[in-house]
DRENDO-1510 file (C-alpha; in Angstrom, 1 decimal, always signed):
<recs>
REC; n; res; u; v; w
REC; 1; MET; +140.9; +124.8; +62.6 .
REC; 2; LYS; +140.1; +121.2; +63.4 .
REC; 3; LYS; +141.9; +121.4; +66.7 .
REC; 4; LEU; +139.9; +124.6; +67.6 .
REC; 5; PHE; +136.6; +122.8; +66.8 .
REC; 6; LEU; +137.6; +119.8; +69.0 .
REC; 7; LEU; +138.5; +122.2; +71.8 .
REC; 8; ILE; +135.1; +123.9; +71.6 .
REC; 9; VAL; +133.3; +120.6; +71.7 .
REC; 10; PHE; +135.4; +119.5; +74.7 .
REC; 11; LEU; +134.5; +122.7; +76.6 .
REC; 12; LEU; +130.8; +122.5; +75.8 .
REC; 13; SER; +130.7; +119.0; +77.2 .
REC; 14; PHE; +131.6; +120.4; +80.6 .
REC; 15; CYS; +129.2; +123.3; +80.3 .
REC; 16; SER; +126.2; +121.1; +79.4 .
REC; 17; PRO; +123.7; +120.3; +82.2 .
REC; 18; LYS; +124.4; +117.1; +84.1 .
REC; 19; PHE; +121.4; +114.9; +84.8 .
REC; 20; GLN; +121.5; +112.6; +87.9 .
REC; 21; PRO; +120.7; +108.9; +87.5 .
REC; 22; GLU; +117.0; +108.2; +87.2 .
REC; 23; LYS; +115.3; +106.3; +90.0 .
REC; 24; PHE; +112.2; +105.2; +88.1 .
REC; 25; SER; +113.3; +103.0; +85.3 .
REC; 26; PHE; +112.0; +101.3; +82.2 .
REC; 27; PRO; +111.4; +98.7; +81.1 .
REC; 28; LEU; +108.3; +98.1; +83.3 .
REC; 29; GLU; +107.0; +94.7; +84.3 .
REC; 30; GLU; +103.5; +93.5; +84.8 .
REC; 31; VAL; +102.6; +92.8; +88.4 .
REC; 32; SER; +99.0; +91.5; +87.8 .
REC; 33; ARG; +96.3; +91.6; +85.2 .
REC; 34; VAL; +92.6; +90.7; +84.7 .
REC; 35; GLU; +90.6; +90.3; +81.5 .
REC; 36; LEU; +86.9; +91.3; +81.3 .
REC; 37; LYS; +84.3; +90.7; +78.7 .
REC; 38; GLY; +83.2; +93.7; +76.7 .
REC; 39; ALA; +84.6; +97.1; +76.0 .
REC; 40; PRO; +85.7; +99.4; +78.9 .
REC; 41; VAL; +83.3; +102.3; +79.6 .
REC; 42; PHE; +84.5; +103.5; +83.0 .
REC; 43; PHE; +87.8; +103.6; +84.9 .
REC; 44; ASP; +88.7; +105.9; +87.8 .
REC; 45; GLY; +92.0; +104.3; +88.8 .
REC; 46; LYS; +90.5; +101.6; +91.1 .
REC; 47; THR; +87.3; +100.4; +89.4 .
REC; 48; CYS; +86.9; +99.3; +85.8 .
REC; 49; ILE; +83.5; +98.5; +84.3 .
REC; 50; THR; +82.7; +97.2; +80.8 .
REC; 51; ASP; +79.7; +97.7; +78.6 .
REC; 52; GLU; +78.5; +94.1; +79.5 .
REC; 53; GLY; +78.4; +95.0; +83.1 .
REC; 54; TRP; +81.5; +93.3; +84.3 .
REC; 55; LYS; +83.4; +95.1; +87.1 .
REC; 56; ALA; +87.0; +94.7; +88.4 .
REC; 57; GLU; +87.9; +96.5; +91.6 .
REC; 58; LEU; +91.5; +96.8; +92.7 .
REC; 59; GLY; +92.2; +95.7; +96.2 .
REC; 60; GLU; +95.3; +95.6; +98.4 .
REC; 61; GLY; +98.6; +94.5; +96.7 .
REC; 62; GLY; +97.1; +95.0; +93.2 .
REC; 63; LYS; +94.7; +92.0; +93.6 .
REC; 64; PHE; +91.4; +92.1; +91.6 .
REC; 65; ASN; +87.8; +91.5; +92.8 .
REC; 66; VAL; +85.8; +90.6; +89.7 .
REC; 67; GLY; +82.1; +90.3; +89.3 .
REC; 68; LEU; +79.0; +91.7; +87.6 .
REC; 69; GLU; +77.9; +95.2; +88.4 .
REC; 70; SER; +75.2; +95.1; +91.1 .
REC; 71; LYS; +72.8; +97.3; +89.1 .
REC; 72; GLY; +73.5; +95.3; +85.9 .
REC; 73; GLY; +74.3; +98.4; +83.9 .
REC; 74; ALA; +77.4; +100.1; +82.7 .
REC; 75; ARG; +78.3; +103.5; +84.0 .
REC; 76; LYS; +79.0; +106.5; +81.8 .
REC; 77; GLY; +82.5; +106.8; +80.6 .
REC; 78; LEU; +84.9; +109.6; +81.6 .
REC; 79; ALA; +84.6; +112.6; +79.4 .
REC; 80; SER; +87.8; +113.4; +77.6 .
REC; 81; GLY; +88.6; +116.1; +75.1 .
REC; 82; LYS; +85.1; +117.2; +74.2 .
REC; 83; GLY; +85.7; +120.9; +75.2 .
REC; 84; LYS; +87.6; +123.7; +73.6 .
REC; 85; PHE; +90.5; +123.4; +76.0 .
REC; 86; SER; +92.3; +120.6; +77.8 .
REC; 87; SER; +92.1; +120.1; +81.5 .
REC; 88; VAL; +94.0; +122.9; +83.3 .
REC; 89; LEU; +97.1; +122.4; +85.4 .
REC; 90; VAL; +96.9; +124.7; +88.4 .
REC; 91; GLU; +100.1; +125.8; +90.3 .
REC; 92; GLY; +99.6; +128.7; +92.6 .
REC; 93; ASN; +98.5; +131.7; +90.5 .
REC; 94; ASP; +99.6; +130.0; +87.2 .
REC; 95; ARG; +97.3; +128.1; +84.9 .
REC; 96; TYR; +98.7; +125.8; +82.1 .
REC; 97; TYR; +96.5; +124.3; +79.4 .
REC; 98; GLY; +96.3; +123.5; +75.7 .
REC; 99; THR; +93.8; +124.3; +73.1 .
REC; 100; ARG; +92.1; +122.3; +70.3 .
REC; 101; ASP; +93.6; +124.5; +67.7 .
REC; 102; GLY; +97.2; +123.7; +68.8 .
REC; 103; TYR; +98.3; +126.3; +71.4 .
REC; 104; VAL; +99.9; +125.8; +74.8 .
REC; 105; VAL; +99.1; +128.7; +77.2 .
REC; 106; ARG; +100.3; +130.0; +80.5 .
REC; 107; LYS; +98.0; +132.3; +82.4 .
REC; 108; SER; +98.8; +134.1; +85.6 .
REC; 109; ARG; +96.2; +136.3; +87.5 .
REC; 110; GLY; +94.0; +136.3; +84.4 .
REC; 111; LYS; +96.8; +137.5; +82.0 .
REC; 112; ILE; +98.4; +135.4; +79.3 .
REC; 113; LYS; +102.1; +135.2; +80.1 .
REC; 114; TRP; +103.0; +133.2; +77.0 .
REC; 115; ARG; +101.3; +131.2; +74.2 .
REC; 116; ARG; +103.1; +128.7; +71.9 .
REC; 117; LYS; +101.9; +127.1; +68.7 .
REC; 118; ILE; +102.5; +123.4; +68.3 .
REC; 119; GLY; +101.8; +120.8; +65.7 .
REC; 120; GLY; +98.4; +119.6; +66.8 .
REC; 121; GLY; +95.5; +120.1; +69.2 .
REC; 122; VAL; +95.8; +119.4; +73.0 .
REC; 123; VAL; +93.0; +117.6; +74.9 .
REC; 124; ALA; +95.1; +116.2; +77.8 .
REC; 125; ARG; +96.2; +118.1; +80.9 .
REC; 126; PRO; +99.9; +119.1; +80.9 .
REC; 127; ALA; +102.3; +117.7; +83.5 .
REC; 128; SER; +105.0; +119.6; +85.2 .
REC; 129; TYR; +108.3; +118.9; +87.1 .
REC; 130; LYS; +110.3; +121.8; +88.7 .
REC; 131; ASN; +110.8; +124.3; +85.8 .
REC; 132; LEU; +109.6; +121.9; +83.1 .
REC; 133; LEU; +106.2; +121.6; +81.4 .
REC; 134; PHE; +105.3; +118.5; +79.3 .
REC; 135; VAL; +102.4; +118.5; +76.8 .
REC; 136; ALA; +101.0; +115.6; +74.8 .
REC; 137; SER; +99.5; +116.6; +71.5 .
REC; 138; LEU; +97.1; +114.9; +69.1 .
REC; 139; ASP; +99.8; +115.1; +66.4 .
REC; 140; GLY; +101.5; +112.2; +68.2 .
REC; 141; HIS; +104.3; +114.2; +69.9 .
REC; 142; LEU; +105.4; +115.0; +73.4 .
REC; 143; TYR; +106.6; +118.6; +73.9 .
REC; 144; ALA; +108.8; +119.9; +76.7 .
REC; 145; PHE; +108.8; +123.7; +77.6 .
REC; 146; LYS; +110.3; +125.9; +80.2 .
REC; 147; LYS; +107.4; +126.9; +82.5 .
REC; 148; LYS; +108.6; +130.4; +83.1 .
REC; 149; THR; +109.5; +131.5; +79.6 .
REC; 150; GLY; +107.7; +129.0; +77.3 .
REC; 151; SER; +110.9; +128.1; +75.6 .
REC; 152; LEU; +110.6; +124.9; +73.7 .
REC; 153; LEU; +113.3; +122.4; +74.9 .
REC; 154; TRP; +112.6; +119.2; +72.9 .
REC; 155; ILE; +109.9; +117.3; +70.9 .
REC; 156; LYS; +109.7; +113.5; +70.9 .
REC; 157; LYS; +107.6; +111.1; +68.9 .
REC; 158; LEU; +104.9; +109.1; +70.6 .
REC; 159; PRO; +103.6; +105.7; +69.3 .
REC; 160; GLY; +100.1; +107.1; +69.0 .
REC; 161; ARG; +98.0; +110.3; +69.4 .
REC; 162; GLY; +98.6; +112.1; +72.6 .
REC; 163; LYS; +95.1; +111.8; +74.0 .
REC; 164; TYR; +96.1; +111.1; +77.6 .
REC; 165; PRO; +98.0; +113.3; +80.1 .
REC; 166; PRO; +101.7; +112.5; +80.7 .
REC; 167; LEU; +103.0; +111.7; +84.2 .
REC; 168; VAL; +106.3; +112.5; +85.9 .
REC; 169; LEU; +107.6; +109.9; +88.3 .
REC; 170; ASP; +111.1; +110.3; +89.8 .
REC; 171; GLU; +112.5; +112.3; +86.8 .
REC; 172; VAL; +111.0; +110.1; +84.2 .
REC; 173; VAL; +108.1; +111.3; +82.0 .
REC; 174; VAL; +105.6; +108.5; +81.4 .
REC; 175; ALA; +103.8; +109.3; +78.2 .
REC; 176; PRO; +100.6; +107.2; +77.5 .
REC; 177; SER; +99.1; +107.6; +74.0 .
REC; 178; LEU; +96.3; +106.1; +71.9 .
REC; 179; SER; +98.3; +103.0; +71.1 .
REC; 180; GLU; +99.4; +99.6; +72.5 .
REC; 181; ARG; +102.5; +101.1; +74.1 .
REC; 182; ILE; +103.5; +103.4; +77.0 .
REC; 183; ARG; +106.6; +105.3; +76.3 .
REC; 184; GLY; +109.0; +106.9; +78.8 .
REC; 185; PHE; +111.5; +109.8; +78.5 .
REC; 186; TYR; +114.1; +111.2; +80.8 .
REC; 187; LEU; +114.0; +114.9; +81.5 .
REC; 188; ASN; +116.6; +115.7; +78.9 .
REC; 189; GLY; +114.4; +114.0; +76.2 .
REC; 190; ARG; +116.5; +110.8; +76.1 .
REC; 191; PRO; +114.3; +107.7; +75.5 .
REC; 192; ALA; +113.8; +105.6; +78.6 .
REC; 193; GLY; +112.0; +102.7; +76.9 .
REC; 194; ASP; +108.6; +101.3; +75.9 .
REC; 195; TYR; +106.1; +99.0; +77.5 .
REC; 196; ARG; +103.7; +97.0; +75.3 .
REC; 197; LEU; +100.2; +96.7; +76.7 .
REC; 198; GLY; +97.7; +93.9; +76.0 .
REC; 199; GLY; +95.6; +96.2; +73.8 .
REC; 200; VAL; +95.0; +99.8; +72.8 .
REC; 201; LEU; +95.0; +102.1; +75.8 .
REC; 202; LYS; +91.4; +103.4; +76.4 .
REC; 203; PHE; +91.8; +105.6; +79.5 .
REC; 204; PRO; +94.4; +107.7; +81.2 .
REC; 205; VAL; +97.1; +105.9; +83.2 .
REC; 206; PHE; +96.6; +106.2; +87.0 .
REC; 207; VAL; +99.3; +106.1; +89.7 .
REC; 208; MET; +98.6; +103.7; +92.6 .
REC; 209; GLU; +100.4; +103.3; +95.9 .
REC; 210; GLY; +104.0; +102.3; +95.6 .
REC; 211; LYS; +104.2; +104.2; +92.3 .
REC; 212; ARG; +102.6; +101.4; +90.4 .
REC; 213; LEU; +100.7; +102.2; +87.2 .
REC; 214; ALA; +97.2; +101.1; +86.4 .
REC; 215; ALA; +96.4; +100.9; +82.7 .
REC; 216; VAL; +93.2; +99.8; +80.9 .
REC; 217; SER; +93.4; +98.7; +77.3 .
REC; 218; TYR; +91.1; +96.9; +74.8 .
REC; 219; ASP; +92.0; +94.0; +72.6 .
REC; 220; TRP; +89.9; +94.5; +69.5 .
REC; 221; GLU; +90.7; +91.1; +68.1 .
REC; 222; ARG; +89.5; +89.1; +71.2 .
REC; 223; GLN; +87.0; +91.9; +72.3 .
REC; 224; VAL; +88.2; +91.9; +75.9 .
REC; 225; THR; +89.1; +94.6; +78.3 .
REC; 226; ILE; +92.5; +94.2; +80.0 .
REC; 227; VAL; +93.4; +95.8; +83.3 .
REC; 228; GLN; +97.1; +95.7; +84.0 .
REC; 229; ILE; +99.1; +96.8; +87.1 .
REC; 230; LEU; +102.7; +97.8; +86.1 .
REC; 231; ALA; +105.7; +98.4; +88.3 .
REC; 232; ARG; +109.4; +99.1; +88.0 .
REC; 233; LYS; +111.4; +96.2; +86.8 .
REC; 234; LEU; +113.9; +95.5; +89.5 .
REC; 235; GLY; +117.3; +94.0; +88.8 .
REC; 236; VAL; +121.0; +93.9; +89.6 .
REC; 237; GLU; +124.1; +92.9; +87.7 .
REC; 238; ILE; +127.6; +92.1; +89.0 .
REC; 239; GLU; +130.8; +93.3; +87.3 .
REC; 240; ILE; +134.4; +92.6; +88.3 .
REC; 241; LEU; +137.0; +95.3; +87.5 .
REC; 242; PRO; +139.5; +94.6; +86.2 .
REC; 243; PRO; +138.9; +91.0; +85.0 .
REC; 244; PRO; +138.6; +88.5; +87.9 .
REC; 245; PRO; +141.8; +87.8; +89.7 .
REC; 246; VAL; +143.6; +84.5; +88.9 .
REC; 247; SER; +146.1; +84.7; +91.7 .
REC; 248; THR; +146.3; +85.8; +95.3 .
REC; 249; ALA; +148.7; +88.6; +94.2 .
REC; 250; GLN; +145.9; +90.3; +92.5 .
REC; 251; GLY; +142.9; +92.3; +93.8 .
REC; 252; ALA; +139.6; +93.3; +92.2 .
REC; 253; GLU; +136.8; +95.7; +92.5 .
REC; 254; ILE; +133.3; +94.2; +92.7 .
REC; 255; LYS; +130.7; +96.5; +91.3 .
REC; 256; ALA; +126.9; +96.2; +91.5 .
REC; 257; LYS; +124.8; +97.7; +88.7 .
REC; 258; ILE; +121.3; +98.3; +90.2 .
REC; 259; TYR; +118.2; +99.4; +88.4 .
REC; 260; GLY; +114.6; +100.0; +89.5 .
REC; 261; PHE; +115.2; +100.3; +93.3 .
REC; 262; TYR; +114.6; +103.5; +95.3 .
REC; 263; SER; +116.6; +103.0; +98.5 .
REC; 264; PRO; +118.2; +99.6; +98.4 .
REC; 265; GLU; +120.4; +97.8; +100.8 .
REC; 266; VAL; +123.4; +96.4; +99.0 .
REC; 267; ILE; +125.2; +93.3; +100.4 .
REC; 268; PHE; +128.4; +91.9; +99.0 .
REC; 269; ARG; +129.3; +88.3; +99.9 .
REC; 270; VAL; +132.3; +86.1; +99.2 .
REC; 271; ASN; +131.6; +82.4; +99.8 .
REC; 272; GLU; +128.5; +83.3; +101.8 .
REC; 273; LYS; +130.5; +85.5; +104.1 .
REC; 274; VAL; +129.4; +89.2; +104.2 .
REC; 275; LEU; +132.1; +91.4; +102.8 .
REC; 276; SER; +130.2; +94.7; +102.9 .
REC; 277; ARG; +126.7; +95.9; +103.8 .
REC; 278; GLY; +125.1; +99.3; +103.2 .
REC; 279; GLU; +124.5; +101.8; +100.4 .
REC; 280; ASP; +127.9; +101.3; +98.6 .
REC; 281; THR; +127.6; +99.8; +95.1 .
REC; 282; ARG; +131.3; +98.8; +94.9 .
REC; 283; VAL; +133.8; +97.2; +97.1 .
REC; 284; LEU; +137.5; +96.1; +96.9 .
REC; 285; TRP; +138.4; +92.4; +97.4 .
REC; 286; PHE; +141.7; +90.7; +97.8 .
REC; 287; PRO; +141.7; +86.8; +97.9 .
REC; 288; SER; +143.6; +85.5; +100.9 .
REC; 289; ARG; +144.4; +82.0; +99.5 .
REC; 290; GLU; +143.9; +79.9; +96.5 .
REC; 291; GLY; +140.6; +78.2; +95.8 .
REC; 292; THR; +137.2; +78.7; +94.3 .
REC; 293; TYR; +135.3; +81.8; +95.3 .
REC; 294; LYS; +131.7; +82.7; +94.8 .
REC; 295; LEU; +131.3; +86.5; +94.5 .
REC; 296; GLU; +127.7; +87.6; +95.1 .
REC; 297; VAL; +125.8; +90.9; +95.3 .
REC; 298; VAL; +122.4; +91.0; +97.0 .
REC; 299; VAL; +120.0; +94.0; +96.7 .
REC; 300; ARG; +117.1; +94.4; +99.1 .
REC; 301; GLU; +114.3; +96.8; +99.4 .
REC; 302; GLU; +111.5; +96.0; +101.9 .
REC; 303; SER; +110.4; +92.5; +100.9 .
REC; 304; VAL; +112.0; +92.5; +97.5 .
REC; 305; GLU; +115.4; +90.9; +96.9 .
REC; 306; ARG; +117.5; +90.4; +93.8 .
REC; 307; SER; +120.9; +88.8; +93.5 .
REC; 308; ARG; +123.7; +87.9; +91.0 .
REC; 309; TYR; +126.9; +86.0; +91.5 .
REC; 310; VAL; +130.1; +84.9; +89.6 .
REC; 311; VAL; +132.5; +82.1; +90.4 .
REC; 312; VAL; +136.3; +82.6; +90.0 .
REC; 313; GLN; +139.2; +80.3; +90.5 .
REC; 314; VAL; +142.2; +81.8; +92.3 .
REC; 315; LYS; +145.7; +80.3; +92.6 .
REC; 316; ASP; +148.6; +81.0; +94.9 .
REC; 317; PRO; +151.6; +82.2; +92.8 .
REC; 318; GLU; +154.2; +80.6; +95.1 .
REC; 319; LYS; +152.4; +77.3; +95.2 .
REC; 320; GLU; +151.9; +77.5; +91.4 .
REC; 321; ARG; +155.6; +78.1; +90.9 .
REC; 322; ILE; +156.5; +75.0; +93.0 .
REC; 323; ARG; +154.0; +72.9; +91.1 .
REC; 324; ARG; +155.5; +74.1; +87.8 .
REC; 325; ILE; +159.0; +73.2; +89.0 .
REC; 326; MET; +157.8; +69.7; +90.1 .
REC; 327; ARG; +156.1; +69.2; +86.7 .
REC; 328; GLU; +159.3; +70.2; +84.9 .
REC; 329; ARG; +161.5; +67.9; +87.0 .
REC; 330; SER; +159.0; +65.1; +86.5 .
REC; 331; SER; +159.1; +65.6; +82.8 .
REC; 332; CYS; +162.9; +65.6; +82.8 .
REC; 333; TYR; +163.0; +62.4; +84.8 .
REC; 334; TRP; +160.8; +60.5; +82.4 .
REC; 335; LYS; +162.7; +61.8; +79.4 .
REC; 336; LYS; +165.9; +60.2; +80.9 .
</recs>
């Protein structure tokens, strides 16, 4: 019976859907920030204004232009969640939305195709990716449905109430909530990570050029508005498989573990000499002679570059054998 159970588990592992590696990755990193006096009352993705009239406008490269509002007054905040329904997601003839009393609805040509009850009200617009629909709820959970049938796929806990619409960037669901953290999930519901903001999020998160995120939060303790520009955290790690060679009779595979890049160029170097250049993330290497070798991997994307290296000591087995014999003879001579 136990063997039959193990066989079934083994077969199901092959039948389960395979998800490709995600391109947009957590954790995020802060590119730039600015702090303004007062509480935020307006943010449209490029301009933030506080109740004391301070204004920050986003320029090129995520740089801020800060000053007092020319009219000296604060603008009216963005309306959010005051109606009976959430904002509507429109895709062709289909309409997807949530309701205050906790329903997720799909309408097509004026007819309700499906309606699903969830644990809390919905005030944020749903997000979609291919055949998936993602809904943030005021009960503090993110729900994933099949768009066509309304079948519930998974439910995940958010760090706060789901007041703001989720985003889908390169197969990662970015889920802002009424909290100090932005949480990410992969399409299968697996956690992608959290990013801690400078304060409690006060507006929806906007996507800027280069797939950077603009977030506005409020630090209640210091009473300042914090505008942050977040981007993918880029990095690379180097791994030698099997363990680094210790003699010229051995070879090794140099492997680059890359995260956060979209279309990187990968360069492998041995003692500053290029061994491989292109899209491959692994390369075979055989030392030609004994000595010290610096194995390095460099990842480039536009003007961004990251690199890692390891240093290995390689010996020639024949020369090592001769040295061993000479040591033994020398030891015998002195013993006599």
